[in-house]
C-alpha positions as CSV (number, residue, x, y, z in Angstrom):
1,X,67.8,66.9,43.7
2,X,65.7,67.6,40.6
3,X,66.4,64.6,38.9
4,X,65.2,62.6,41.2
5,X,62.2,64.2,41.7
6,X,61.3,64.5,38.3
7,X,62.3,59.8,38.2
8,X,60.5,59.7,41.0
9,X,57.0,61.2,39.3
10,X,57.6,59.4,36.6
11,X,57.2,55.8,38.1
12,X,54.3,57.2,39.9
13,X,52.8,57.9,36.9
14,X,53.5,54.6,34.8
15,X,52.7,52.9,38.0
16,X,49.1,54.7,37.7
17,X,48.8,53.9,33.9
18,X,49.8,50.1,34.3
19,X,46.9,49.3,37.2
20,X,44.1,51.9,35.0
21,X,45.1,49.1,32.4
22,X,44.3,46.0,34.7
23,X,41.2,47.8,36.0
24,X,39.4,48.0,32.7
25,X,40.8,44.7,31.2
26,X,38.7,43.4,33.7
27,X,36.0,45.8,33.6
28,X,35.7,44.6,29.8
29,X,36.1,40.5,31.0
30,X,33.5,41.1,33.6
31,X,30.9,42.6,31.1
32,X,31.1,39.7,29.0
33,X,30.8,37.4,30.8
34,X,26.5,38.4,30.5
35,X,27.0,38.2,26.8
36,X,28.0,35.1,27.1
37,X,25.7,33.9,29.4
38,X,22.5,34.9,27.1
39,X,24.1,33.3,24.1
40,X,24.2,30.5,25.8
41,X,20.6,30.8,27.0
42,X,19.4,31.8,23.2
43,X,21.1,29.0,21.8
44,X,19.6,26.6,24.3
45,X,16.3,28.2,23.6
46,X,16.6,27.3,20.1
47,X,17.3,23.6,20.7
48,X,14.0,24.1,22.7
49,X,11.7,25.7,20.1
50,X,13.0,22.7,17.3
51,X,12.2,20.0,19.6
52,X,9.1,21.3,20.8
53,X,11.0,22.1,23.7
54,X,10.6,18.4,24.9
55,X,14.2,17.5,26.6
56,X,14.0,13.9,27.0
57,X,16.1,11.8,24.3
58,X,12.8,9.1,24.7
59,X,10.7,12.1,23.1
60,X,12.8,14.2,21.3
61,X,12.9,10.1,18.6
62,X,9.2,9.4,18.7
63,X,7.2,7.0,19.8
64,X,6.8,5.0,16.4
65,X,3.8,3.5,17.9
66,X,1.8,6.6,18.5
67,X,2.5,8.6,15.4
68,X,1.9,5.1,12.9
69,X,-1.1,4.8,10.7
70,X,-4.0,2.4,12.3
71,X,-5.0,-0.6,10.1
72,X,-8.2,-0.2,7.9
73,X,-10.7,-1.7,9.8
74,X,-12.6,-4.7,8.1
75,X,-16.3,-4.5,7.2
76,X,-19.3,-6.1,9.0
77,X,-19.9,-7.9,6.3
78,X,-22.6,-10.4,7.7
79,X,-24.6,-7.5,9.5
80,X,-24.9,-5.8,6.2
81,X,-28.5,-6.0,4.1
82,X,-29.9,-4.1,1.9
83,X,-32.6,-1.5,3.8
84,X,-35.6,-2.1,1.7
85,X,-36.6,-4.4,-1.1
86,X,-36.8,-1.7,-3.3
87,X,-33.0,-2.3,-2.9
88,X,-32.6,-5.8,-2.2
89,X,-34.1,-6.2,-5.9
90,X,-31.0,-3.3,-7.4
91,X,-28.3,-4.8,-6.1
92,X,-29.6,-8.4,-7.3
93,X,-29.0,-6.6,-10.8
94,X,-26.2,-5.0,-10.0
95,X,-24.3,-8.2,-8.5
96,X,-25.6,-9.6,-11.6
97,X,-23.5,-7.5,-14.3
98,X,-20.6,-8.0,-11.3
99,X,-21.0,-11.7,-11.9
100,X,-20.7,-11.9,-15.6
101,X,-17.2,-10.6,-14.9
102,X,-16.1,-12.9,-12.7
103,X,-17.8,-16.2,-14.3
104,X,-16.6,-14.7,-17.4
105,X,-13.7,-17.4,-18.8
106,X,-10.2,-14.7,-18.5
107,X,-11.0,-15.3,-14.4
108,X,-12.7,-18.5,-13.7
109,X,-10.1,-19.9,-15.9
110,X,-7.4,-20.3,-13.4
111,X,-9.9,-20.1,-10.1
112,X,-10.1,-24.3,-9.8
113,X,-9.5,-26.1,-7.7
114,X,-7.8,-28.7,-9.0
115,X,-4.6,-28.1,-10.9
116,X,-5.3,-27.8,-13.6
117,X,-6.3,-24.6,-15.4
118,X,-8.8,-24.6,-18.4
119,X,-9.1,-23.2,-21.9
120,X,-12.4,-21.9,-22.8
121,X,-14.6,-19.1,-24.1
122,X,-15.9,-18.4,-27.9
123,X,-12.3,-19.4,-29.4
124,X,-11.9,-22.7,-28.5
125,X,-15.6,-24.3,-29.4
126,X,-15.6,-26.4,-25.8
127,X,-13.8,-26.3,-22.6
128,X,-10.5,-27.9,-22.3
129,X,-7.8,-28.6,-19.4
130,X,-4.6,-27.5,-20.6
131,X,-2.3,-28.1,-23.2
132,X,1.3,-29.6,-22.5
133,X,-0.6,-31.9,-19.6
134,X,0.1,-28.6,-17.3
135,X,0.0,-29.2,-13.1
136,X,-0.1,-26.6,-11.3
137,X,0.6,-28.5,-8.1
138,X,0.9,-27.0,-4.7
139,X,2.6,-24.0,-5.7
140,X,0.1,-22.5,-8.2
141,X,2.5,-22.0,-10.7
142,X,4.0,-25.7,-11.5
143,X,6.2,-27.9,-10.0
144,X,10.3,-26.3,-9.8
145,X,12.2,-28.4,-12.3
146,X,9.5,-29.1,-14.7
147,X,7.1,-27.1,-16.8
148,X,5.6,-24.2,-14.4
149,X,4.0,-21.4,-15.3
150,X,6.7,-19.2,-16.3
151,X,8.0,-21.6,-18.6
152,X,5.5,-19.8,-21.5
153,X,3.8,-17.2,-19.8
154,X,6.1,-13.9,-20.3
155,X,5.8,-10.6,-18.6
156,X,3.4,-9.5,-22.0
157,X,1.3,-11.4,-24.0
158,X,2.5,-12.9,-27.3
159,X,2.1,-11.5,-30.6
160,X,1.2,-14.3,-32.2
161,X,-2.6,-15.4,-32.4
162,X,-3.9,-17.2,-29.7
163,X,0.1,-17.7,-28.5
164,X,0.7,-17.6,-24.4
165,X,-1.2,-15.1,-22.6
166,X,1.3,-12.9,-20.7
167,X,1.6,-10.9,-17.1
168,X,3.7,-9.7,-14.1
169,X,3.1,-12.9,-11.9
170,X,1.1,-15.4,-13.9
171,X,-0.6,-18.2,-11.5
172,X,-3.5,-19.6,-10.2
173,X,-5.6,-18.2,-8.0
174,X,-5.3,-20.0,-4.0
175,X,-7.1,-22.9,-4.2
176,X,-9.6,-21.1,-1.3
177,X,-11.2,-18.9,-4.2
178,X,-13.0,-21.7,-6.6
179,X,-15.2,-19.6,-8.7
180,X,-15.2,-22.9,-12.2
181,X,-18.5,-23.9,-12.3
182,X,-20.3,-21.9,-9.6
183,X,-23.7,-21.1,-10.4
184,X,-24.8,-17.1,-9.5
185,X,-25.8,-17.6,-5.6
186,X,-22.9,-19.6,-5.2
187,X,-20.2,-17.3,-7.0
188,X,-22.0,-15.0,-4.3
189,X,-22.1,-16.3,-1.1
190,X,-17.9,-16.8,-1.7
191,X,-17.5,-13.6,-2.8
192,X,-18.9,-11.8,0.4
193,X,-16.7,-14.4,2.1
194,X,-13.7,-13.0,3.1
195,X,-12.2,-16.3,4.2
196,X,-13.1,-17.4,0.3
197,X,-11.5,-14.0,-0.9
198,X,-7.6,-14.1,0.4
199,X,-9.1,-12.2,3.7
200,X,-10.4,-9.2,1.4
201,X,-14.0,-7.8,2.6
202,X,-15.8,-6.3,-0.3
203,X,-14.0,-2.7,-0.4
204,X,-10.4,-4.6,-0.2
205,X,-12.0,-6.9,-3.0
206,X,-13.2,-4.3,-5.4
207,X,-8.9,-2.5,-5.0
208,X,-7.8,-6.1,-6.0
209,X,-9.4,-6.3,-8.7
210,X,-8.8,-2.5,-9.2
211,X,-5.2,-2.6,-9.2
212,X,-3.4,-6.5,-9.6
213,X,-2.0,-7.0,-12.9
214,X,-3.5,-10.5,-13.6
215,X,-6.8,-9.6,-13.1
216,X,-6.2,-6.6,-15.5
217,X,-4.9,-8.9,-18.0
218,X,-8.6,-10.2,-18.4
219,X,-9.5,-6.9,-20.3
220,X,-6.4,-6.8,-22.0
221,X,-5.8,-11.0,-23.3
222,X,-4.3,-10.6,-26.7
223,X,-4.8,-11.6,-29.6
224,X,-7.9,-13.6,-30.8
225,X,-9.3,-13.9,-27.0
226,X,-12.6,-12.4,-26.4
227,X,-11.8,-9.4,-23.1
228,X,-14.2,-9.8,-19.4
229,X,-17.3,-7.6,-19.9
230,X,-17.2,-4.3,-18.9
231,X,-13.8,-3.1,-17.4
232,X,-11.8,-2.7,-14.5
233,X,-13.2,0.7,-13.1
234,X,-16.7,-0.2,-14.1
235,X,-16.5,-3.5,-12.3
236,X,-15.1,-1.5,-9.1
237,X,-17.5,0.9,-9.3
238,X,-20.1,-1.6,-9.4
239,X,-18.9,-3.8,-6.0
240,X,-18.8,-0.7,-4.5
241,X,-22.8,0.0,-5.7
242,X,-23.5,-3.7,-4.1
243,X,-22.0,-3.0,-1.2
244,X,-24.0,0.7,-0.5
245,X,-27.3,-1.6,-1.4
246,X,-26.7,-4.1,1.3
247,X,-25.2,-7.3,-1.0
248,X,-28.0,-9.0,-1.9
249,X,-27.5,-12.4,-3.6
250,X,-30.1,-14.2,-5.8
251,X,-32.1,-17.0,-4.2
């Protein structure tokens, strides 16, 4: 009788402990659910914060048209005029120095209407057509398979006095940019016409003068050649000053 009573007591104790453990385990599982949900919410918040709170894929990627830098506006040069007689007189004076650069042999020898570069300047005595019967053709660099600029003109100047000058790209100027033989007033009108400067307004033209490697050669033409007057930086500054004075041309 005592043994039976003891057995029943032990069995009841084991059952009670088992049920208690199950209740505790279930309670822990239930208490863990809010934490998991909270972690998910935190992660979502972090992603939302990193993308600026925008959820749609299109907006996350972004619209290139909204972020692209706008194209620089070109000057309306036709509306630019001197504000006073003093500005006009000073502007014409500034243009006179610009003309000394643009009409120099280092520039105009390759700004010709035909396809024959010129040899002119103090070292030549008199103007000549380019030797070796060079024709630049419509390509402005020579006929493929025949005499081309790059046949003799390397990327740097020759070390020999009066040897072939060099630049990164050697070529005649485009046919519409004819400067050879132009008077000061004629060349002034040409420079003010974007259709005759490769689509460049004065600001873009000044940038061309200041940064084009072939233009830069005019101030470092090699042994035995006279460089263009002033400097690239000074010429750019003169163009900017001329613009500020209203772009007047000599009459």
